[in-house]
C-alpha positions in Angstrom: 0.0 0.0 0.0 1.2 3.5 -0.7 2.8 5.4 2.1 0.3 8.1 2.9 2.0 11.4 3.2 -0.9 13.8 3.1 -4.4 12.3 3.2 -7.0 14.6 1.8 -10.7 13.8 2.5 -13.2 15.8 0.5 -16.9 15.4 0.7 -18.2 14.9 -2.8 -21.9 14.8 -1.9 -24.1 13.8 1.0 -22.9 10.1 1.0 -19.5 10.0 -0.7 -16.1 11.2 0.3 -13.1 11.3 -2.0 -9.6 10.2 -0.8 -6.3 11.5 -2.1 -2.8 10.8 -1.1 -1.5 14.2 -1.9 -2.8 14.7 -5.5 -3.3 11.0 -6.3 -5.6 8.1 -5.4 -4.4 5.7 -2.7 -2.8 2.7 -4.5 -2.4 -0.9 -3.3 0.1 -3.0 -5.3 -0.3 -6.8 -4.8 2.1 -9.2 -6.5 1.2 -12.7 -7.6 -2.4 -13.0 -6.4 -4.8 -15.6 -7.6 -7.9 -14.8 -9.6 -9.9 -18.0 -9.2 -13.1 -17.0 -11.0 -12.1 -14.6 -13.8 -14.3 -11.6 -14.3 -17.7 -11.6 -12.7 -20.7 -9.3 -13.1 -22.4 -8.4 -9.8 -25.0 -5.7 -9.3 -24.3 -4.2 -12.7 -20.5 -4.0 -12.0 -17.7 -6.0 -13.4 -15.7 -7.5 -10.4 -12.6 -9.5 -9.9 -12.3 -11.8 -6.8 -8.7 -11.8 -5.8 -7.5 -14.5 -3.4 -4.6 -13.6 -1.1 -2.6 -16.3 0.6 -2.2 -16.6 4.4 1.2 -18.2 3.8 2.5 -15.3 1.7 4.4 -12.8 3.9 4.0 -10.0 1.4 0.2 -10.6 1.2 0.0 -10.6 5.0 1.9 -7.3 5.1 -0.5 -5.7 2.6 -3.6 -7.0 4.5 -2.2 -5.6 7.8 -1.6 -2.2 6.1 -5.2 -2.2 4.7 -6.6 -3.1 8.2 -4.6 -0.3 9.8 -5.8 2.2 7.2 -9.4 1.0 7.8 -9.0 1.4 11.6 -7.7 5.0 11.1 -10.7 5.9 8.9 -13.2 4.2 11.3 -11.8 6.4 14.1 -11.9 9.5 12.0 -15.6 8.9 11.0 -16.6 7.6 14.5 -17.7 4.2 13.0 -19.0 1.4 15.2 -17.8 -2.1 14.3 -21.2 -3.3 13.1 -21.5 -0.3 10.7 -18.2 -1.0 8.8 -18.0 -3.0 5.6 -14.4 -4.1 5.2 -12.8 -4.5 1.8 -11.2 -7.7 3.1 -13.5 -10.7 3.0 -12.3 -13.8 5.0 -14.3 -17.0 4.2 -15.1 -19.8 6.6 -12.4 -22.0 4.9 -9.7 -19.4 5.7 -9.4 -17.9 2.2 -9.0 -14.1 2.1 -10.6 -12.2 -0.8 -10.6 -8.7 -2.1 -13.3 -7.8 -4.6 -12.4 -4.7 -6.6 -14.6 -3.3 -9.3 -13.4 -2.4 -12.8 -14.1 1.2 -13.6 -16.1 2.0 -16.7 -16.9 5.0 -18.7 -19.5 5.2 -21.4 -20.1 1.4 -21.1 -16.5 0.6 -21.7 -14.2 -0.9 -19.0 -11.2 1.2 -18.2 -8.3 -1.1 -17.2 -4.6 -1.5 -18.1 -4.2 -5.2 -19.0 -1.0 -7.0 -19.9 0.2 -10.6 -20.2 3.5 -12.2 -19.5 3.1 -14.2 -22.7 2.2 -11.2 -24.9 3.0 -13.1 -28.1 0.1 -15.5 -27.7 -2.3 -13.1 -25.8 -1.9 -9.8 -27.6 -5.5 -9.7 -28.7 -7.1 -10.8 -25.5 -9.3 -8.4 -23.6 -10.4 -8.3 -19.9 -13.6 -10.2 -20.9 -11.4 -13.2 -21.9 -9.6 -13.4 -18.6 -9.4 -17.1 -17.7 -10.1 -18.7 -14.3 -7.3 -19.6 -11.9 -4.8 -17.1 -13.2 -2.1 -15.6 -11.2 -1.5 -11.8 -11.6 0.0 -8.7 -10.3 -2.6 -6.0 -9.6 -2.7 -2.4 -8.8 -5.8 -1.4 -6.8 -7.0 2.0 -5.7 -9.3 3.4 -3.0 -10.8 6.5 -4.4 -13.9 6.9 -2.3 -15.6 6.2 1.0 -19.4 5.7 0.9 -21.5 6.5 4.1 -25.2 5.5 4.2 -25.5 5.5 8.0 -28.7 7.1 9.4 -28.7 8.7 12.8 -30.6 6.9 15.6 -31.0 3.8 13.4 -29.4 0.4 13.9 -26.8 0.2 11.2 -25.2 -2.8 9.6 -22.5 -2.4 7.0 -23.6 1.2 6.1 -20.1 2.6 5.5 -17.0 1.4 3.6 -14.5 1.9 0.8 -15.0 1.6 -2.9 -12.1 -0.5 -4.3 -11.2 -0.4 -8.0 -8.6 -2.3 -10.0 -6.5 -0.2 -12.3 -3.8 -2.5 -13.7 -3.5 -6.2 -14.2 -0.4 -8.2 -15.4 -1.4 -11.8 -16.0 1.2 -14.7 -15.7 
């Protein structure tokens, strides 16, 4: 995860806050992560499910950085534990997933995609991303959404948007 030098939080509208690390979005670089399902479509968004390994020290370091950042933001926004929706999803079987969305503009997905074997994959698009591929990814946290309502029991009403910017497939 980027070292945050100057965190700028700007309220975009009633329910959304923009995040900048200086002038740029907060980036998370994760090397050699597994994408077990390829590209999925959920709630009208294209999503990648990325599986991080508990045995990988670099993945553990990144997860710890994300958790620390989430804790700081929860403190800043006075968030109760039952209100927070973490970007880290731990399954019952111990697998740890991040589920970033792929940004789109005018019905076109915006992503930088490259392949290790560029000779055989030079015409492939993100839609042809195969299952069980290992990849390096660059994610970003551009926004916090907050749909909490005062004096109401809240469950998962605040959290980060997580986007994927760049993918290098092995």
